[in-house]
DOKE-628365 format. One record per atom (N, C-alpha, C): residue in three letters; x, y, z. Coordinates in steps of 0.1 Angstrom, whole numbers, plus 5000, padded with zeros to 4 digits. Example, Ala and Ser with C-alpha at 12.3 -4.5 7.8 and 13.67 -1.06 7.14 Angstrom:
2
ALA513249435078;ALA512349555078;ALA513249675078;SER512849785071;SER513749895071;SER512950005079;
***
This chain:
339
MET742278279045;MET741978129047;MET741178069036;PRO741778099022;PRO741278099007;PRO740677879007;VAL739477949001;VAL738777798997;VAL738777758985;LEU739277638981;LEU739077578966;LEU737777478964;ASN736577528959;ASN735377418959;ASN735677348947;ILE735577218949;ILE736077128938;ILE734677028937;ALA734177028922;ALA732876938924;ALA733476808914;MET733376718923;MET733676568919;MET732676478913;VAL733176418905;VAL732276278899;VAL733176158905;GLY732976088910;GLY733875978914;GLY733575918927;SER734475808930;SER734075748944;SER734475808954;ASP733875738966;ASP734175778980;ASP735675768985;VAL735875598977;VAL737375588983;VAL738275668979;LEU738375718964;LEU739375828961;LEU738875958968;ALA738176008971;ALA737776158979;ALA738476138994;THR737976008999;THR738376019013;THR739776019013;GLU740775949002;GLU741975979003;GLU742676119003;ILE742176208995;ILE742476328995;ILE741876429005;ALA740576409013;ALA740276489021;ALA739176419032;LYS738976449041;LYS738176409050;LYS737076439050;SER735976349051;SER734476369051;SER733976449063;THR733276519059;THR732676599070;THR731076629070;GLU730476609059;GLU729076609056;GLU728676539047;THR727576489047;THR726776369038;THR725276419040;ARG724876459026;ARG723276499024;ARG723176419007;ASP722576498998;ASP722476488984;ASP723776468981;VAL724576548988;VAL726276598982;VAL726676528995;GLN728276498989;GLN729276449006;GLN730176559000;THR730676629015;THR731776739016;THR732876669022;TYR734176699014;TYR735376649020;TYR736276749022;VAL736876769033;VAL737876899034;VAL739076859039;HIS740176919034;HIS741776899036;HIS742077029037;LYS742977089048;LYS743477239055;LYS744677199055;GLU745477309049;GLU746977299047;GLU747677439050;MET748477449060;MET748877569059;MET750177609050;ILE749977689041;ILE751177749031;ILE751677849036;GLY752877859040;GLY753277999045;GLY752677989056;ASP752078139058;ASP751278189071;ASP749978189066;GLU749578109053;GLU748278109054;GLU747377979054;GLN746277949060;GLN745777809058;GLN744877809044;ASN744977709036;ASN744477689023;ASN743877589024;ILE742277589022;ILE741577469023;ILE741177409007;LEU740877279007;LEU740177198995;LEU739077139002;SER737877178995;SER736677138999;SER736177068987;ILE735876908985;ILE735176838977;ILE733976818978;ILE733076838968;ILE731876848967;ILE731276718959;ARG730976608962;ARG730676478955;ARG729076468956;PRO728476458942;PRO727076408944;PRO726976278949;VAL726176218958;VAL726076098962;VAL725276008953;LYS723876068946;LYS723175968942;LYS723275998925;TYR724476068922;TYR724376058908;TYR724675968900;PRO724675888892;PRO723875958879;PRO721975958880;ASP721475888891;ASP719975848893;ASP719575998895;LYS720076098903;LYS719776208907;LYS720276328899;LEU719976418891;LEU720676528885;LEU720976618895;ARG719976668904;ARG719776818907;ARG721076788919;PRO721676698923;PRO722576718935;PRO723876728926;PHE724376688914;PHE725076738906;PHE725376868902;LEU724076948897;LEU724177068895;LEU724177138906;SER723877118918;SER724177198930;SER725677208934;ALA726477098929;ALA727877088931;ALA728577148921;LEU727977148909;LEU728777238898;LEU728777408902;SER727277438907;SER726977568909;SER727777628923;VAL728177558930;VAL729477658937;VAL730677588936;ALA731277528925;ALA732177488923;ALA733277608916;GLU734777618915;GLU735477678907;GLU736077598898;VAL736477468904;VAL737277368894;VAL736377248897;GLY736677128889;GLY736077008888;GLY737176898888;MET736476768890;MET737476658893;MET736476518888;ILE737176458881;ILE736376338874;ILE737176168876;GLU736676078882;GLU737275978880;GLU736575868874;ILE737575848861;ILE736675808850;ILE736975648848;GLU735575588849;GLU735675448851;GLU735075368840;ALA734475458832;ALA733775408817;ALA733575518808;LEU733375518795;LEU733375618785;LEU731775558784;ASP730775588791;ASP729475578788;ASP728775688783;LYS727175688784;LYS726775828781;LYS726575908793;TYR726775848806;TYR726975948817;TYR728176008815;PHE729275978813;PHE730576058808;PHE730676148801;GLY729776128791;GLY729376258780;GLY728576378785;GLU727676298797;GLU726776408802;GLU727776508813;ILE728576398818;ILE729576478830;ILE730076568822;LEU730676568812;LEU731676658801;LEU731076808799;ILE729776758794;ILE728676858789;ILE728576958804;ALA728276888813;ALA727776978826;ALA728677058831;PHE730176988829;PHE731077088836;PHE731677198828;ALA731477168810;ALA731877248799;ALA730377348802;SER729477328804;SER728277438801;SER728177498813;SER728577468830;SER728877538837;SER730377648837;GLY731077638828;GLY731977718826;GLY733377698836;ILE733177558839;ILE734477528849;ILE735477438839;THR736277548836;THR737177538825;THR738677478831;LYS738677468845;LYS739977408851;LYS739377278858;GLY740477178857;GLY739877058865;GLY740876948862;LEU741076828869;LEU741876708869;LEU741076588863;TYR741376498859;TYR740876348857;TYR741576258859;VAL741176128866;VAL741876028865;VAL741375918862;ILE741875808852;ILE741575708844;ILE741575578856;ASN740475548857;ASN740375428868;ASN739175338863;PRO739775268852;PRO738475158851;PRO738675048861;PRO737474998862;PRO737474858872;PRO738074698867;ASN738374628874;ASN738574488871;ASN739874478862;GLY741074558862;GLY741774578850;GLY741674598836;GLY740274668835;GLY740374738822;GLY741074838816;TRP740674858804;TRP741674968802;TRP740775048789;ILE740975218789;ILE740375288789;ILE741775388779;ASP741275408766;ASP742175478759;ASP742575648763;PRO743475688767;PRO743575808773;PRO743775898762;ASP744075868750;ASP744075958739;ASP742375958736;GLN741675898734;GLN740375908734;GLN739476018744;VAL739775958756;VAL739376088768;VAL739576238763;LYS741276268758;LYS741676358759;LYS741076428748;LEU740876368738;LEU740076418725;LEU738676458730;MET737776398740;MET736676408746;MET736276518752;PHE737676568757;PHE737576688768;PHE737976788759;GLU738476778748;GLU738976898738;GLU737576908730;GLN736476828728;GLN735676858722;GLN734576918726;VAL734576898737;VAL733476988746;VAL734177128752;GLY735377178749;GLY736077288754;GLY736477298766;LEU736977158770;LEU737877168783;LEU738977138782;SER739877188773;SER741177138770;SER742277178781;GLN741877278790;GLN742577288802;GLN742577208815;TRP741777118810;TRP741676998823;TRP742576898819;ARG743476848831;ARG744576778825;ARG744776618834;GLU745176518829;GLU745176408836;GLU745976388847;SER745476338857;SER746576328866;SER746976208873;SER747776158884;SER747876038888;SER746576018902;ARG746575918904;ARG745775858915;ARG746075908925;ASP746975908928;ASP747975928940;ASP747376058944;ALA746676038962;ALA746276168966;ALA747076268971;ILE748576228972;ILE749176378977;ILE749676458962;ILE749576378951;ILE750076468940;ILE748476528937;LEU747276478940;LEU746176528934;LEU745976668942;ARG746176668957;ARG746376758967;ARG747176858962;GLU748576868957;GLU749476958953;GLU748777018941;GLU748176948932;GLU747676988917;GLU746777088922;PHE745877048928;PHE744477138934;PHE745077278939;TYR746177228949;TYR746977348954;TYR747377458947;SER747677428935;SER748477498924;SER747277558918;ILE746277528914;ILE745177588907;ILE744577658918;LEU744577638933;LEU744177738941;LEU744977888939;GLU746177868937;GLU747077968939;GLU747178058927;GLU746777958915;GLU746278048902;GLU745178128902;ILE743978088908;ILE742978168908;ILE742378238920;LYS743578258930;LYS743378338943;LYS742978498936;PRO743778588926;PRO743178678925;PRO741878688918;HIS741178608910;HIS739478598906;HIS738978578920;LEU739478498930;LEU738478498941;LEU738178618949;VAL739678688950;VAL739378828955;VAL738678948952;GLU738778878938;GLU737478998929;GLU735978968929;ILE735678848931;ILE734478798933;ILE734078848945;SER735078838956;SER734578898972;SER734279028971;LYS734779118961;LYS734379258960;LYS733179328955;GLN732279208949;GLN731279248943;GLN730179208958;PRO728679258950;PRO727579258961;PRO727579148967;LEU726979108978;LEU726979008986;LEU725978888981;ALA725878768976;ALA725178668973;ALA725478548982;ILE724678498988;ILE724678388998;ILE723578258991;ALA723978168988;ALA722778058981;ALA723177978994;VAL721877948998;VAL721377859008;VAL720777719005;ASP721377639012;ASP720977469011;ASP720577429024;GLN720277489035;GLN719877449047;GLN719677519056;TYR718477509066;TYR718077629074;TYR717177539085;PHE717377569099;PHE716677519109;PHE717077579122;GLN715677559132;GLN716077599142;GLN716777509149;VAL717577609159;VAL718577539171;VAL718077579188;LYS717977509195;LYS717577529208;LYS718977619213;GLY718477749220;GLY719277809228;GLY720077919214;ILE720177919207;ILE720477979191;ILE719678049186;GLY718577969182;GLY717578039171;GLY717477999156;LEU717378069147;LEU717478029132;LEU718677999125;VAL718977919120;VAL720477889117;VAL720277839103;VAL720977939094;VAL721277929079;VAL722477859076;ILE722477759065;ILE723777719062;ILE723877749045;GLY724977779042;GLY725177799022;GLY726277819019;TYR726277889008;TYR727677919001;TYR727778058997;VAL728778119000;VAL729178248998;VAL729378288985;GLN728378318972;GLN728678308960;GLN729578428957;SER729178528963;SER730078628961;SER729978758972;GLY730878848971;GLY730778918982;GLY731278888995;LYS731078949007;LYS731378919022;LYS730378949030;VAL730378889039;VAL729178899049;VAL729978909064;SER729479009072;SER730379019088;SER728978999097;VAL729478989111;VAL728778969123;VAL728079099122;HIS726779109126;HIS725979229128;HIS725279299111;ASP725579219102;ASP725179259091;ASP723379259090;ARG722779349085;ARG721279319077;ARG721179259071;LEU720279139064;LEU720379069052;LEU718979069047;SER718579079033;SER717479089028;SER717478909021;VAL716278879022;VAL716078729017;VAL715278739004;PHE715978668993;PHE714978678980;PHE714978488978;PRO713478488975;PRO712778568967;PRO711478618976;SER711478598990;SER710478599001;SER710278749002;GLY711478839001;GLY711578979006;GLY711578959020;GLY711878839027;GLY712178859042;GLY713478929045;SER713778949055;SER715178999063;SER715378929080;ALA716678989079;ALA717078909093;ALA718378969096;GLU718978939107;GLU720479029113;GLU721178929118;VAL722578929112;VAL723678799114;VAL724278829131;LYS723978709137;LYS724178719151;LYS725778649154;SER725478589143;SER727478499146;SER727478419134;LEU728978399129;LEU729078329119;LEU729978229123;GLN730078109111;GLN730978009114;GLN731277989100;VAL732577919097;VAL733377889085;VAL734077759089;MET733677609085;MET734477489090;MET734777499101;ASP733877509110;ASP733577529126;ASP734277589132;ALA734677709127;ALA734877799136;ALA734477949137;ASP734277989148;ASP733978109148;ASP734678249141;VAL733878309135;VAL734478419126;VAL733778519125;THR733978629124;THR733578799120;THR732978819110;GLN733578749098;GLN733478789086;GLN733878659078;SER732978659063;SER733078519057;SER732878569044;PHE733978519032;PHE734078589019;PHE733778449011;SER733478508997;SER733078468985;SER733678308985;GLY733378178983;GLY733878088986;GLY733277978997;ASP733378069007;ASP733178019023;ASP731877929020;ARG731977809027;ARG730677739033;ARG730277779046;VAL728977879049;VAL729177939061;VAL728077899066;GLY727877919079;GLY726977879089;GLY726477999094;LEU725378049092;LEU724578209103;LEU723978169110;ALA723978229122;ALA723078229134;ALA722378359132;LEU720778339133;LEU720278499126;LEU719178549138;ARG719178669137;ARG718378709151;ARG717078799141;ASN716078809146;ASN714778869140;ASN714478789127;GLY715178659123;GLY714178609115;GLY713378509114;ASN712678489104;ASN711278399101;ASN711878319093;ALA711778179098;ALA711878079090;ALA710978019078;SER709678099079;SER709078089066;SER709378179053;ASP710178239058;ASP711078319045;ASP712078279042;PHE712578139043;PHE713578069039;PHE713177949032;SER713977889019;SER713877799012;SER715177729009;ASN715177639005;ASN716377548997;ASN716577658987;GLY717677668982;GLY717577778974;GLY717677928972;CYS716977968984;CYS717078108983;CYS718478188984;ILE718078318982;ILE719578418979;ILE719478498992;LEU720778508999;LEU720878639011;LEU721678729003;THR721278849005;THR721878958998;THR721679089011;HIS722979179011;HIS722479279017;HIS721279389012;PRO720479439022;PRO719779549014;PRO719879639007;GLU719079689000;GLU719079788991;GLU719079939002;ILE719880038998;ILE719680139006;ILE719880258995;LEU718780338999;LEU718580448991;LEU718980618996;ALA719480688985;ALA719980808991;ALA718780928996;LYS719581029001;LYS717981109005;LYS717481168993;SER717981158979;SER717381208968;SER716481078964;GLY716480978967;GLY715680848962;GLY716080768956;GLU717280798950;GLU718380718940;GLU719080578949;VAL719080508941;VAL719580358948;VAL721280408949;GLU721480398964;GLU723180418968;GLU723680268967;GLN722780168975;GLN723480048975;GLN722579948971;SER722579848957;SER721779788954;SER722079638961;THR720779538959;THR720879428967;THR722079358956;GLY721979398942;GLY722779298932;GLY722179168928;VAL720979168929;VAL719979048922;VAL718779148917;GLU718079048913;GLU716979058905;GLU715778958902;LYS714478948901;LYS713678828901;LYS713378828890;HIS713178718883;HIS712478688869;HIS711578588872;MET710578638865;MET709278538865;MET709478488846;ILE709878588842;ILE709878568827;ILE711378568820;SER712178528816;SER713778558810;SER713678548796;THR713978618790;THR714578638775;THR715678608773;SER716378478765;SER717378458764;SER718078368751;GLU719178348754;GLU719678288743;GLU720078148747;ILE720078048740;ILE720577908744;ILE721677858736;GLN723077848748;GLN724177808741;GLN723977648743;TYR723877578732;TYR723477438732;TYR724877368731;SER724777228739;SER726377198744;SER726577148729;PRO727977088728;PRO728476998713;PRO727676908710;PHE727276798723;PHE726876678722;PHE725476678721;GLN724776798723;GLN723476798723;GLN722676808711;LYS721776718706;LYS721176718696;LYS719676788695;LYS719176788707;LYS718076858714;LYS717776958710;ARG716577018707;ARG716377148707;ARG714877178711;VAL715277288720;VAL713677318726;VAL712577358718;SER711177358721;SER709977398714;SER709177468726;VAL708277548718;VAL707077608727;VAL706277478735;GLY706277508749;GLY705277438758;GLY706477358762;ASP707577318761;ASP708377238766;ASP708877248780;VAL708777198790;VAL708977208800;VAL710677178804;VAL711377278813;VAL712877308815;VAL713077318828;HIS714377298833;HIS714877368848;HIS716077418844;ALA716177538851;ALA717277598851;ALA718077608864;SER719477568865;SER720177588876;SER721377678877;LEU720977758889;LEU722077838893;LEU722077878910;ASP723277888915;ASP723577928928;ASP722277858937;LEU722377718936;LEU721777618942;LEU720177608937;GLN719877678930;GLN718277728923;GLN718277578917;PHE717077538915;PHE716577458908;PHE715177508903;VAL714977568892;VAL713977638888;VAL713277588875;VAL711577518877;VAL711077488867;VAL710077588859;GLY710477578844;GLY710077698836;GLY709177608824;ARG708977688815;ARG708277638806;ARG708477778792;VAL708777708783;VAL709277758774;VAL708077828762;THR707977958761;THR706878028754;THR707178078741;ASN708478078737;ASN709078148727;ASN710478068724;ALA710377958712;ALA711477908709;ALA712077938697;SER711978078692;SER712678108682;SER714278128684;GLU715078218676;GLU715978228679;GLU716278278693;ILE715678398699;ILE715778398713;ILE714478338717;CYS715178268728;CYS714178158737;CYS713278258748;GLU712078228749;GLU711578298762;GLU710978168771;ILE711378218783;ILE710978118796;ILE710078158806;GLU708978128808;GLU708378138818;GLU708678048830;TRP708878108841;TRP709378028853;TRP708177998862;GLU707977888869;GLU706777858880;GLU706877948894;ASN708577958894;ASN708678028909;ASN709778138907;PRO709678248913;PRO710678358910;PRO712278278909;PHE712978308896;PHE714278288896;PHE715078408899;VAL716078408907;VAL716878488916;VAL718278518909;ILE718378608900;ILE719478638895;ILE720378728898;ARG721978718899;ARG722478848905;ARG723078918895;THR722979058893;THR723379128882;THR724679158881;SER725879128889;SER727379118886;SER727278978879;GLU728978928880;GLU729378828874;GLU728878728883;LEU728078608875;LEU727778498881;LEU728278398871;LYS727678278879;LYS728178148873;LYS726878128861;ASN727578058850;ASN726577998837;ASN725477938845;ILE724177968839;ILE723277928840;ILE722777788833;LEU722777698841;LEU722477578830;LEU721077518831;LEU720777478817;LEU719377468814;LEU719577288807;THR718377238817;THR718077088814;THR716877038810;GLN716976928805;GLN715476888802;GLN715476718808;LEU714776688818;LEU715176578829;LEU714776438816;ASP713976438809;ASP713776328799;ASP714576338786;SER715576418785;SER716776418771;SER717876308773;VAL718376308765;VAL719676228768;VAL720576288761;PRO721576368766;PRO722076378777;PRO720976488786;ARG720876518796;ARG719776588802;ARG720076728805;ILE721476748802;ILE722176898802;ILE721676968787;LEU721177028783;LEU720577108771;LEU722177198767;GLY722477268777;GLY723477368775;GLY723177488787;GLU723677608783;GLU723577718791;GLU722577818788;ILE722277918792;ILE721278018790;ILE722078148789;ARG722078268782;ARG722578408786;ARG721378478781;LEU721078538795;LEU719878628794;LEU720178748785;ILE718978798783;ILE719078928773;ILE718479048780;ARG717179008790;ARG716279108798;ARG715479018804;LYS714879098814;LYS713679028825;LYS712579118822;LYS711479028825;LYS709979098825;LYS709379078841;
***
């Protein structure tokens, strides 16, 4: 049941033509299922409802998406920020639809040039027709299936965005499998709190399953879990296993940072450069962590207000933002070491 997660900036009208709305929070989710051969393939559109007023929902959508979609209504400052965000997130594949309101006109050549300027030359213009858009997204899904399979072989990391108690069931946690796979009866560790729990049951797309893979939006009913160990943006992993020799036989695949040393890859449209004392935010795997710059030379050092959980295997780009900058996306940070 391969899933293509699509971060979309555009209207509810267009999204509902492509897929059925299933969940509304700060982001709205739309799902379309289609049998291709003997396999069910799923498109999951994640649309930040309150963007551009609120940046975090947009960053959350980017942190769980493999591809993007933009409905272009104007070439304003927010369009530039949107391009920067997708480029800095490493989302190199996507579709865009030019749809100015009230019979207006937007130069498609100018749009194409702006995509190329930020390194999104693989994005392509598409029709506003929902059937055509679906076909193109399913074609992209077919292209990246081998990559999704490889990510599912990596250590487990589930990024959590909801958790609550359900009468008769207990603690339920909802999030995205960012890498690896999780099964019923698995023991899980909770980062950064250090808590633990056991998987009692799993649901994907409202269906009970015994195993969930990278890309799935999964609901987990947990046994022996403490709600106080969970938070929005916490990461679930398999626990560390030690051999009799004391060596690590199975790693959790994550590490906690309180201070990160990194290089900042500034976006092409960003003139701002950080200074010592600047307050910044980092976005990764549904986390939105506040930090303060303590060294702003060629190598940047950032001290985090709360633990920042980083996967040690292949991970999505870490976006660095400053909420009073224009645009608010500074670029991406590439970690060198932790303290």
